[in-house]
A tleap script that builds the chain and sets N, CA, C and O, in Angstrom:
source leaprc.protein.ff14SB
mol = sequence {
  NMET SER ARG TYR VAL TYR LEU GLY GLY ASP
  ALA ALA ARG ARG GLU ASP GLY ILE LEU GLY
  ILE PHE ASP LEU ASP ASN THR SER TRP SER
  HIE LEU THR ARG ASP PHE LEU ALA ARG ALA
  GLU ARG ASP GLY ARG VAL LYS ASN ALA ALA
  GLU ASP ILE PRO ARG SER PHE VAL LEU CYS
  ALA ASP LYS THR VAL ILE LEU THR GLN PRO
  SER PRO ALA THR LEU ALA ARG ARG LEU ASP
  GLU GLN GLU ARG CILE
}
set mol.1.N position { 7.269 -18.890 9.415 }
set mol.1.CA position { 6.730 -18.956 8.080 }
set mol.1.C position { 6.252 -17.570 7.661 }
set mol.1.O position { 5.515 -16.915 8.398 }
set mol.2.N position { 6.664 -17.128 6.495 }
set mol.2.CA position { 6.260 -15.827 5.984 }
set mol.2.C position { 4.907 -15.925 5.305 }
set mol.2.O position { 4.665 -16.818 4.494 }
set mol.3.N position { 4.042 -15.007 5.644 }
set mol.3.CA position { 2.731 -14.936 4.998 }
set mol.3.C position { 2.720 -13.742 4.059 }
set mol.3.O position { 3.268 -12.682 4.363 }
set mol.4.N position { 2.088 -13.936 2.921 }
set mol.4.CA position { 1.983 -12.878 1.932 }
set mol.4.C position { 0.557 -12.353 1.872 }
set mol.4.O position { -0.405 -13.099 2.058 }
set mol.5.N position { 0.439 -11.072 1.613 }
set mol.5.CA position { -0.854 -10.425 1.486 }
set mol.5.C position { -0.973 -9.920 0.060 }
set mol.5.O position { -0.094 -9.216 -0.438 }
set mol.6.N position { -2.069 -10.285 -0.592 }
set mol.6.CA position { -2.333 -9.826 -1.954 }
set mol.6.C position { -2.822 -8.384 -1.900 }
set mol.6.O position { -3.803 -8.082 -1.221 }
set mol.7.N position { -2.138 -7.494 -2.616 }
set mol.7.CA position { -2.461 -6.074 -2.593 }
set mol.7.C position { -3.249 -5.616 -3.805 }
set mol.7.O position { -3.757 -4.495 -3.831 }
set mol.8.N position { -3.353 -6.464 -4.800 }
set mol.8.CA position { -4.054 -6.103 -6.028 }
set mol.8.C position { -3.095 -6.123 -7.203 }
set mol.8.O position { -1.878 -6.052 -7.031 }
set mol.9.N position { -3.658 -6.219 -8.397 }
set mol.9.CA position { -2.825 -6.279 -9.602 }
set mol.9.C position { -1.848 -7.426 -9.506 }
set mol.9.O position { -2.244 -8.565 -9.258 }
set mol.10.N position { -0.583 -7.137 -9.699 }
set mol.10.CA position { 0.454 -8.171 -9.593 }
set mol.10.C position { 1.304 -7.992 -8.337 }
set mol.10.O position { 2.455 -8.428 -8.287 }
set mol.11.N position { 0.727 -7.350 -7.329 }
set mol.11.CA position { 1.498 -7.033 -6.125 }
set mol.11.C position { 1.059 -7.861 -4.918 }
set mol.11.O position { -0.128 -7.987 -4.621 }
set mol.12.N position { 2.036 -8.407 -4.250 }
set mol.12.CA position { 1.848 -9.093 -2.965 }
set mol.12.C position { 3.086 -8.789 -2.132 }
set mol.12.O position { 4.190 -8.665 -2.662 }
set mol.13.N position { 2.892 -8.674 -0.849 }
set mol.13.CA position { 4.011 -8.392 0.063 }
set mol.13.C position { 3.914 -9.297 1.278 }
set mol.13.O position { 2.839 -9.751 1.672 }
set mol.14.N position { 5.081 -9.539 1.853 }
set mol.14.CA position { 5.096 -10.270 3.120 }
set mol.14.C position { 4.404 -9.420 4.173 }
set mol.14.O position { 4.565 -8.200 4.222 }
set mol.15.N position { 3.647 -10.082 4.996 }
set mol.15.CA position { 2.897 -9.398 6.050 }
set mol.15.C position { 3.806 -8.551 6.938 }
set mol.15.O position { 3.459 -7.422 7.284 }
set mol.16.N position { 4.957 -9.087 7.304 }
set mol.16.CA position { 5.868 -8.345 8.186 }
set mol.16.C position { 6.618 -7.229 7.465 }
set mol.16.O position { 7.348 -6.468 8.101 }
set mol.17.N position { 6.449 -7.121 6.155 }
set mol.17.CA position { 7.090 -6.056 5.384 }
set mol.17.C position { 6.193 -4.861 5.142 }
set mol.17.O position { 6.599 -3.899 4.490 }
set mol.18.N position { 4.963 -4.912 5.666 }
set mol.18.CA position { 4.012 -3.809 5.490 }
set mol.18.C position { 4.039 -2.933 6.735 }
set mol.18.O position { 3.753 -3.389 7.842 }
set mol.19.N position { 4.389 -1.670 6.532 }
set mol.19.CA position { 4.438 -0.724 7.656 }
set mol.19.C position { 3.111 -0.009 7.868 }
set mol.19.O position { 2.744 0.307 9.000 }
set mol.20.N position { 2.390 0.247 6.774 }
set mol.20.CA position { 1.126 0.961 6.914 }
set mol.20.C position { 0.304 0.909 5.655 }
set mol.20.O position { 0.832 0.762 4.553 }
set mol.21.N position { -1.009 1.033 5.832 }
set mol.21.CA position { -1.959 1.083 4.727 }
set mol.21.C position { -2.723 2.386 4.886 }
set mol.21.O position { -3.265 2.667 5.955 }
set mol.22.N position { -2.766 3.187 3.818 }
set mol.22.CA position { -3.329 4.529 3.916 }
set mol.22.C position { -4.355 4.781 2.819 }
set mol.22.O position { -4.192 4.333 1.684 }
set mol.23.N position { -5.401 5.498 3.170 }
set mol.23.CA position { -6.442 5.894 2.231 }
set mol.23.C position { -5.949 7.125 1.468 }
set mol.23.O position { -5.621 8.142 2.080 }
set mol.24.N position { -5.896 7.040 0.158 }
set mol.24.CA position { -5.388 8.160 -0.635 }
set mol.24.C position { -6.282 9.400 -0.528 }
set mol.24.O position { -5.778 10.521 -0.457 }
set mol.25.N position { -7.601 9.205 -0.517 }
set mol.25.CA position { -8.508 10.363 -0.430 }
set mol.25.C position { -8.295 11.143 0.858 }
set mol.25.O position { -8.259 12.374 0.842 }
set mol.26.N position { -8.156 10.443 1.962 }
set mol.26.CA position { -8.021 11.116 3.256 }
set mol.26.C position { -6.624 11.679 3.490 }
set mol.26.O position { -6.482 12.768 4.047 }
set mol.27.N position { -5.612 10.965 3.079 }
set mol.27.CA position { -4.250 11.405 3.398 }
set mol.27.C position { -3.676 12.399 2.399 }
set mol.27.O position { -2.767 13.153 2.746 }
set mol.28.N position { -4.179 12.422 1.175 }
set mol.28.CA position { -3.587 13.304 0.159 }
set mol.28.C position { -3.965 14.766 0.358 }
set mol.28.O position { -3.473 15.630 -0.369 }
set mol.29.N position { -4.827 15.062 1.325 }
set mol.29.CA position { -5.123 16.454 1.647 }
set mol.29.C position { -3.916 17.133 2.296 }
set mol.29.O position { -3.751 18.347 2.180 }
set mol.30.N position { -3.100 16.378 2.957 }
set mol.30.CA position { -1.942 16.932 3.655 }
set mol.30.C position { -0.795 17.172 2.677 }
set mol.30.O position { -0.462 16.302 1.872 }
set mol.31.N position { -0.201 18.344 2.752 }
set mol.31.CA position { 0.948 18.636 1.887 }
set mol.31.C position { 2.121 17.717 2.230 }
set mol.31.O position { 2.943 17.415 1.365 }
set mol.32.N position { 2.205 17.273 3.480 }
set mol.32.CA position { 3.289 16.366 3.870 }
set mol.32.C position { 3.173 15.029 3.135 }
set mol.32.O position { 4.170 14.485 2.660 }
set mol.33.N position { 1.958 14.511 3.047 }
set mol.33.CA position { 1.753 13.253 2.321 }
set mol.33.C position { 2.012 13.443 0.837 }
set mol.33.O position { 2.663 12.608 0.208 }
set mol.34.N position { 1.509 14.534 0.271 }
set mol.34.CA position { 1.750 14.798 -1.158 }
set mol.34.C position { 3.248 14.923 -1.431 }
set mol.34.O position { 3.742 14.393 -2.426 }
set mol.35.N position { 3.971 15.618 -0.558 }
set mol.35.CA position { 5.424 15.752 -0.722 }
set mol.35.C position { 6.115 14.395 -0.602 }
set mol.35.O position { 7.021 14.089 -1.378 }
set mol.36.N position { 5.692 13.587 0.362 }
set mol.36.CA position { 6.271 12.260 0.549 }
set mol.36.C position { 6.065 11.401 -0.696 }
set mol.36.O position { 7.006 10.769 -1.178 }
set mol.37.N position { 4.840 11.376 -1.217 }
set mol.37.CA position { 4.551 10.560 -2.403 }
set mol.37.C position { 5.293 11.082 -3.632 }
set mol.37.O position { 5.772 10.291 -4.445 }
set mol.38.N position { 5.392 12.398 -3.776 }
set mol.38.CA position { 6.121 12.981 -4.911 }
set mol.38.C position { 7.605 12.616 -4.836 }
set mol.38.O position { 8.217 12.291 -5.853 }
set mol.39.N position { 8.175 12.669 -3.648 }
set mol.39.CA position { 9.593 12.310 -3.469 }
set mol.39.C position { 9.807 10.824 -3.756 }
set mol.39.O position { 10.786 10.448 -4.402 }
set mol.40.N position { 8.897 9.987 -3.278 }
set mol.40.CA position { 9.008 8.544 -3.531 }
set mol.40.C position { 8.923 8.257 -5.026 }
set mol.40.O position { 9.645 7.403 -5.541 }
set mol.41.N position { 8.046 8.965 -5.713 }
set mol.41.CA position { 7.930 8.754 -7.157 }
set mol.41.C position { 9.192 9.222 -7.881 }
set mol.41.O position { 9.678 8.548 -8.788 }
set mol.42.N position { 9.714 10.367 -7.481 }
set mol.42.CA position { 10.961 10.868 -8.070 }
set mol.42.C position { 12.111 9.890 -7.872 }
set mol.42.O position { 12.957 9.720 -8.750 }
set mol.43.N position { 12.128 9.246 -6.703 }
set mol.43.CA position { 13.190 8.292 -6.375 }
set mol.43.C position { 12.962 6.909 -6.981 }
set mol.43.O position { 13.793 6.016 -6.820 }
set mol.44.N position { 11.839 6.731 -7.676 }
set mol.44.CA position { 11.552 5.450 -8.316 }
set mol.44.C position { 11.080 4.372 -7.359 }
set mol.44.O position { 11.236 3.183 -7.637 }
set mol.45.N position { 10.500 4.776 -6.229 }
set mol.45.CA position { 10.069 3.812 -5.217 }
set mol.45.C position { 8.570 3.537 -5.251 }
set mol.45.O position { 8.061 2.799 -4.407 }
set mol.46.N position { 7.843 4.128 -6.229 }
set mol.46.CA position { 6.398 3.942 -6.311 }
set mol.46.C position { 6.080 2.892 -7.366 }
set mol.46.O position { 6.569 2.951 -8.495 }
set mol.47.N position { 5.249 1.929 -6.973 }
set mol.47.CA position { 4.782 0.902 -7.892 }
set mol.47.C position { 3.264 1.013 -7.965 }
set mol.47.O position { 2.586 0.996 -6.938 }
set mol.48.N position { 2.739 1.125 -9.167 }
set mol.48.CA position { 1.299 1.226 -9.342 }
set mol.48.C position { 0.731 -0.159 -9.636 }
set mol.48.O position { 0.935 -0.696 -10.725 }
set mol.49.N position { 0.023 -0.737 -8.676 }
set mol.49.CA position { -0.585 -2.056 -8.841 }
set mol.49.C position { -2.085 -1.931 -9.103 }
set mol.49.O position { -2.795 -2.937 -9.129 }
set mol.50.N position { -2.568 -0.710 -9.295 }
set mol.50.CA position { -3.995 -0.480 -9.526 }
set mol.50.C position { -4.281 -0.499 -11.026 }
set mol.50.O position { -3.536 0.077 -11.819 }
set mol.51.N position { -5.356 -1.160 -11.397 }
set mol.51.CA position { -5.765 -1.177 -12.798 }
set mol.51.C position { -6.556 0.073 -13.153 }
set mol.51.O position { -6.677 0.420 -14.328 }
set mol.52.N position { -7.090 0.745 -12.155 }
set mol.52.CA position { -7.880 1.951 -12.334 }
set mol.52.C position { -7.333 2.994 -11.358 }
set mol.52.O position { -6.154 2.943 -11.006 }
set mol.53.N position { -8.139 3.903 -10.932 }
set mol.53.CA position { -7.705 4.930 -9.987 }
set mol.53.C position { -7.406 4.275 -8.632 }
set mol.53.O position { -8.268 3.591 -8.079 }
set mol.54.N position { -6.201 4.475 -8.092 }
set mol.54.CA position { -5.862 3.863 -6.803 }
set mol.54.C position { -6.645 4.484 -5.662 }
set mol.54.O position { -6.909 5.686 -5.651 }
set mol.55.N position { -7.016 3.640 -4.696 }
set mol.55.CA position { -7.744 4.098 -3.512 }
set mol.55.C position { -6.862 4.114 -2.277 }
set mol.55.O position { -7.171 4.796 -1.301 }
set mol.56.N position { -5.765 3.369 -2.313 }
set mol.56.CA position { -4.905 3.220 -1.139 }
set mol.56.C position { -3.451 3.251 -1.554 }
set mol.56.O position { -3.111 3.064 -2.722 }
set mol.57.N position { -2.603 3.492 -0.571 }
set mol.57.CA position { -1.191 3.216 -0.799 }
set mol.57.C position { -0.653 2.468 0.401 }
set mol.57.O position { -1.063 2.691 1.540 }
set mol.58.N position { 0.278 1.574 0.112 }
set mol.58.CA position { 0.875 0.720 1.127 }
set mol.58.C position { 2.338 1.103 1.245 }
set mol.58.O position { 3.065 1.114 0.252 }
set mol.59.N position { 2.765 1.415 2.448 }
set mol.59.CA position { 4.160 1.738 2.718 }
set mol.59.C position { 4.838 0.467 3.215 }
set mol.59.O position { 4.405 -0.145 4.191 }
set mol.60.N position { 5.902 0.086 2.531 }
set mol.60.CA position { 6.595 -1.161 2.855 }
set mol.60.C position { 7.922 -0.881 3.549 }
set mol.60.O position { 8.483 0.209 3.438 }
set mol.61.N position { 8.404 -1.873 4.256 }
set mol.61.CA position { 9.641 -1.744 5.029 }
set mol.61.C position { 10.845 -1.436 4.145 }
set mol.61.O position { 11.806 -0.815 4.601 }
set mol.62.N position { 10.802 -1.862 2.889 }
set mol.62.CA position { 11.914 -1.589 1.973 }
set mol.62.C position { 11.813 -0.205 1.327 }
set mol.62.O position { 12.513 0.087 0.358 }
set mol.63.N position { 10.931 0.647 1.875 }
set mol.63.CA position { 10.691 2.024 1.432 }
set mol.63.C position { 9.927 2.112 0.117 }
set mol.63.O position { 9.829 3.187 -0.473 }
set mol.64.N position { 9.387 0.990 -0.343 }
set mol.64.CA position { 8.555 0.984 -1.535 }
set mol.64.C position { 7.160 1.463 -1.173 }
set mol.64.O position { 6.654 1.172 -0.089 }
set mol.65.N position { 6.545 2.197 -2.082 }
set mol.65.CA position { 5.158 2.630 -1.928 }
set mol.65.C position { 4.370 1.965 -3.048 }
set mol.65.O position { 4.699 2.124 -4.224 }
set mol.66.N position { 3.333 1.224 -2.685 }
set mol.66.CA position { 2.528 0.522 -3.675 }
set mol.66.C position { 1.144 1.156 -3.710 }
set mol.66.O position { 0.437 1.185 -2.704 }
set mol.67.N position { 0.767 1.665 -4.882 }
set mol.67.CA position { -0.571 2.200 -5.080 }
set mol.67.C position { -1.490 1.040 -5.427 }
set mol.67.O position { -1.191 0.257 -6.328 }
set mol.68.N position { -2.612 0.926 -4.713 }
set mol.68.CA position { -3.508 -0.209 -4.906 }
set mol.68.C position { -4.947 0.251 -5.086 }
set mol.68.O position { -5.326 1.346 -4.669 }
set mol.69.N position { -5.729 -0.598 -5.707 }
set mol.69.CA position { -7.133 -0.296 -5.911 }
set mol.69.C position { -8.014 -0.706 -4.736 }
set mol.69.O position { -8.982 0.000 -4.451 }
set mol.70.N position { -7.736 -1.806 -4.040 }
set mol.70.CA position { -8.590 -2.152 -2.892 }
set mol.70.C position { -8.538 -1.066 -1.815 }
set mol.70.O position { -7.525 -0.388 -1.642 }
set mol.71.N position { -9.639 -0.922 -1.108 }
set mol.71.CA position { -9.710 0.072 -0.039 }
set mol.71.C position { -8.826 -0.361 1.128 }
set mol.71.O position { -8.474 -1.535 1.238 }
set mol.72.N position { -8.467 0.581 1.996 }
set mol.72.CA position { -7.694 0.221 3.189 }
set mol.72.C position { -8.419 -0.817 4.041 }
set mol.72.O position { -7.780 -1.692 4.625 }
set mol.73.N position { -9.752 -0.728 4.118 }
set mol.73.CA position { -10.514 -1.693 4.914 }
set mol.73.C position { -10.377 -3.105 4.345 }
set mol.73.O position { -10.246 -4.069 5.100 }
set mol.74.N position { -10.407 -3.228 3.030 }
set mol.74.CA position { -10.246 -4.536 2.385 }
set mol.74.C position { -8.858 -5.094 2.652 }
set mol.74.O position { -8.712 -6.274 2.970 }
set mol.75.N position { -7.844 -4.256 2.526 }
set mol.75.CA position { -6.475 -4.712 2.767 }
set mol.75.C position { -6.274 -5.093 4.235 }
set mol.75.O position { -5.596 -6.075 4.535 }
set mol.76.N position { -6.863 -4.319 5.145 }
set mol.76.CA position { -6.760 -4.642 6.568 }
set mol.76.C position { -7.462 -5.973 6.858 }
set mol.76.O position { -6.985 -6.765 7.671 }
set mol.77.N position { -8.579 -6.212 6.202 }
set mol.77.CA position { -9.295 -7.479 6.385 }
set mol.77.C position { -8.442 -8.649 5.896 }
set mol.77.O position { -8.425 -9.712 6.516 }
set mol.78.N position { -7.738 -8.452 4.786 }
set mol.78.CA position { -6.846 -9.504 4.281 }
set mol.78.C position { -5.730 -9.798 5.277 }
set mol.78.O position { -5.364 -10.955 5.481 }
set mol.79.N position { -5.194 -8.762 5.891 }
set mol.79.CA position { -4.167 -8.962 6.914 }
set mol.79.C position { -4.736 -9.723 8.105 }
set mol.79.O position { -4.096 -10.630 8.637 }
set mol.80.N position { -5.932 -9.349 8.515 }
set mol.80.CA position { -6.578 -10.000 9.647 }
set mol.80.C position { -6.875 -11.461 9.340 }
set mol.80.O position { -6.717 -12.322 10.205 }
set mol.81.N position { -7.300 -11.744 8.124 }
set mol.81.CA position { -7.566 -13.137 7.732 }
set mol.81.C position { -6.285 -13.964 7.754 }
set mol.81.O position { -6.312 -15.144 8.103 }
set mol.82.N position { -5.174 -13.353 7.385 }
set mol.82.CA position { -3.885 -14.044 7.402 }
set mol.82.C position { -3.529 -14.458 8.831 }
set mol.82.O position { -3.001 -15.549 9.049 }
set mol.83.N position { -3.817 -13.593 9.799 }
set mol.83.CA position { -3.481 -13.893 11.193 }
set mol.83.C position { -4.288 -15.067 11.726 }
set mol.83.O position { -3.815 -15.813 12.584 }
set mol.84.N position { -5.505 -15.231 11.218 }
set mol.84.CA position { -6.374 -16.308 11.699 }
set mol.84.C position { -6.027 -17.655 11.097 }
set mol.84.O position { -6.423 -18.691 11.631 }
set mol.85.N position { -5.297 -17.658 9.999 }
set mol.85.CA position { -4.950 -18.927 9.334 }
set mol.85.C position { -3.879 -19.661 10.104 }
set mol.85.O position { -3.460 -20.745 9.698 }
savepdb mol mol.pdb
quit
């Protein structure tokens, strides 16, 4: 059975389709992360699910990057809650 995780806005992904959850403040200091996000945006793979300034980005198995407003800790807690159900 596939479980979905709510990422914010109108975005939800299957739990097994999430490769990583990253804090934008901490990771955007690296030029490698900035280059990766810029390339993903150029390629049309970035989806903004944040209603305000995004705090996290989620890297999905289909190479989609989802910008979200919930913190990485909140998203990780949602994943953990899914495992307990």
